[in-house]
N, C-alpha and C positions, 0 to 999 in steps of 0.2 A: 922223687914223689911231684904231683903238682896236685896245687890245694886250688880246693873249690872256689872260683869265683866270687868275691863280696862285695854285699849291694854298697851303695852310697848311702851315704850319711842323708836320709828322711827319703829316700827311694820304696823303704821296707812300709809306710805310711800311705803310698801314692797307692803302692796294690795292692794294699785294705782299702783303697774306697773304691779303685775299680773293682774290683770283686762286689763290692754292695750293690754295684749301678745293677739296673736290671737288664740284662740281654736286651741285644735289636727288638729279636719276635716277639719280646714280652711285652713291650709301649703296645700303644693303639688304645687307650682307654684313660678318660678323667677318673682322676681320683671326688675325695667328697665337694659338694657343691659353694659356693663364696657364701659369708653370711653374711647377711643384710640386718638393720635393726629395726627394721621398719614392715621388714617383709617376708617373708617363708614364701618355700620350693611351693608347688599347686600341688604334687603328685610328692608323698614322702613314703611311699613305697619302697624307697631307692632312697642310699645316703653317699653310695662311690661305685666305684667299677662300673662307669660311664664308656659306651662304645663311641669312636671318632663322629662325629659331626650328630651327636644326642644336641637335642634344643630343650633345655629345662624353663619352664615361664615359672612365677613368683608371683604371688598375691602379695596387695598390704593385710595389716596387722587389723583388725579391727579399730575402729576412730582415725584412720586413715586413709588417703583417696592418693589416687592414683596421678601426677603431676602431667599432663598433656606434653608428648613428645619426647618422655624420657621412656628407654628402652626397658622391657621387664622381662627380659630371655637370655638367658646366656648359653653360649654354644663350646662343645669338646671340641676343639683345635686340633689339627693333625699332629701340633707337638706334644697330644697330654695335656693341654692347659686348657682351663676355662677363658673364653672369652671376657675382656671386664665389663663389669656391670656398678654403676654408682645405686644410689640411693635416689629411688623414685618416686616412695611415696609422700606422704606430705598430712598435717592436720587440715580440716576440713569438713564442710558439712555433705550429707551425699546428698541426691537428686531431691530437687524441690518438691514440695508436698504437691499432689495430685487435684484439684478442689473442683467439685460438681457444679460452678458457676460459674468458672474461669482458668483461658489456658495461660499458660508459658506465654511472655512474647518469643516473636518468632527469632529474635537474638538470643532470647533467654535460654532455648530451647535446648540450643547444641551448644551449651557451655558443658563440662564433663568438669572441670576443675572449681570447686568455691572454697576460699580459706575466706578463716573470720575475716567478716567484713564488706563479703560480698552482696550485694544485692539484681536481685531477679521482681520484674515486675508481671503484672498480669493483665490479659482482658476478656473481658468480659465474652461468655458464651452467647449465644444464639437463644432469646428467650430472656435472657437477660439485660439490667440494665445496671450502669453507672451509681453507686450512692457518693456521698463526698469524701469515704475515705482517700486516700492513695493507694495505690494497686503494687505496692511493694511491702517485701519481706525481707528480711539480711540474715545471712550467717552470723550467726552469736559467737562469741569466745569459748561458750561450750560443746560446739561444735554443733549446735542446735538449730533448726530455723524458727525467727521471730513466729510469735503463732500468726495466721492469717486473719484480719477483723474482714467482715463486712463489705467490700467492697465490692459486691457485684451480686442485685437482689431480683428475683424473677418479675417480673414484668405482670402486671394485673388485667385477667379476663372479667373484672367487673365483679360483679354482686350477680350468682348463677339464677339464674328462674328455674323453675318447674314446669313440664306438660300443663295442660287440660286436662283437670280431673285429677292433679298429681303437685306434687312440690319435693323441693330439695331440703336435705337433712343432714345434721354429722359436716358440720358447714364450718371447718378449723382455718381457713382463707382464702383468698382467691388470686393466687398468685399462680404462676405458671409450673407444671406439676401436681396443682394440688385436684385431689379427688373428691368428688359431692355424691352422695348417696342418693336415689330419687326413690319417692316411695306415692302408690297411687290412693288415691280415697278410699273411702268402704262401698264395697260396690263395683270398683273397677280392678281391672287385671293390665297389670306391666306388658309391654309388649319391645325386646330391647334388651338392651343393658343396664340395669339398675343403677347405674352409677352415671355422672359424665366430669371432664375433668377438663384442664386448662393445656392448652396442645397450640403447638408450634403451627402457626399459616402462613408461609414466607418471613419474612423475619419480623411478626407480630406474632401475638396469639389471642385464643377463643378460647371458650365452649364448645366440645364436642358436642358431633346431634342429641337432639334430646331422645328418650323413646317417649315412647308411646302409652296413655292410659287406656282401655277399651270397657266399653261396659259390660261387667260379669251377665250372662241370658241364662231363658232359661228354655228348656223343650216346651211346646204347647202344652197345658191343663189339662187333666184327664176329662174325659167326658164321662155324663151320667147316665143314669136310663129315668124315662121318662123328665127331663130336665136335660139345661143348657144351659154354659154360661158366654156373657156377653163378650168375648174374646175374640169373635169369630171366624174366619183363616188364615189369625197372624202367625206363623210360623216359628217367631222367634220373641221374643218379650225380654224385657231391660229388669236391671236391678231394679228392686222394689215397687215395678207395675202389680196391679191387681186384676180379677176378675173376679167377675160376679156370676153366684148361678141363681137359676129361679127353675119355679120346676112348672110340667104343663097341669090344664085342669085337670084338677081331681086328687091332688097330688099335692103335700105339703113337704115342706125342705125341714130336714133335720142334721142338725151342725152349721156349723159356724156355713152366712153365705158369702166368703170373700176368701182366697188364699192370697197369698202377695209368694216374691220372686227373690228369694233369698239366699245370697251366697252359699255356697257349698265347700270351696276348698282354693276360692281367691283366684281360681277358672272357669268352673263349669258352676248356673245356677240350681237351686231345686224351691219346688211349691212347698211350702210350710206346710203342717199338718196334712190334714185330709179331706179329700172334697165329698165335700153334704151328699145324704142321700134324700131323693123323692121318695117316701111313702103315701101310699094309696090312702082316702078318707073315706072312711064308711061311716056311710048316714043312715038312718032308721028309715029311711025315706025310700032310700034307696040299695040295698042289700045285696041285691043278685048282681049289682054294675061293679058293685064294690068286694063281690066277688069274685066277678071273670075278672077284673083288674089285678087284682092277687095274683090269681092264675095265670096271666100272659105276663106276669111280670120277670 
């Protein structure tokens, strides 16, 4: 009787290990992603089972920024292992603040990693000029930028002037970007934009073009029967101008003799009141003439 072959000591454990290994056809994907202390995968929808050649990019946690030159990506290699990746995030300030009056210097505009102690400098934008303060801010230990002082301020356009028959109002300052409203005197209407602004002209600043104030006008005054006004054949009458009426012979004036051109809606003018009337004068010595004149009126 032939006895069954017996395994040598230790062979049973080796056999068990071989049975636990995946078959060659089951390979071809990577398992769980590497863990980093300051970064996490940008896409967290999958945690394992990544096909060969899959690339996964990480992002820095809040309060950390990427160190220039260090990789932030892992690749699933053909041996189903992830490529090596080291810590690529460190504490630092984010992008320096953008200022209305100044821009980052060309050198500092290219920085993408700013650990505590980093300083960046600014240059004044066109339309602004330097003050006595340094154009520098610093990344603090709190990983925030120091407050930017007013190291650039707008250039001055000088005291604004109003147009003829108008004036500038609501003046808060005369520096680049300032805006001042323009109003016209009573009896005048504004033509153009109702404001001026301190604007660029080359590398200097000046006030934009003034609007104009045009006198409000009235159309010719009304004519009256048996009388006339002294306005003649004038077609347009300026604000506050007046005409005076008088009656023909044998007629007397009833009402105000003069009327004035007054504003109506800051665009057109209107004659105040009503034109007077000329009524026939009735006399005892000429009753027939009075009756005739009254009939033809």
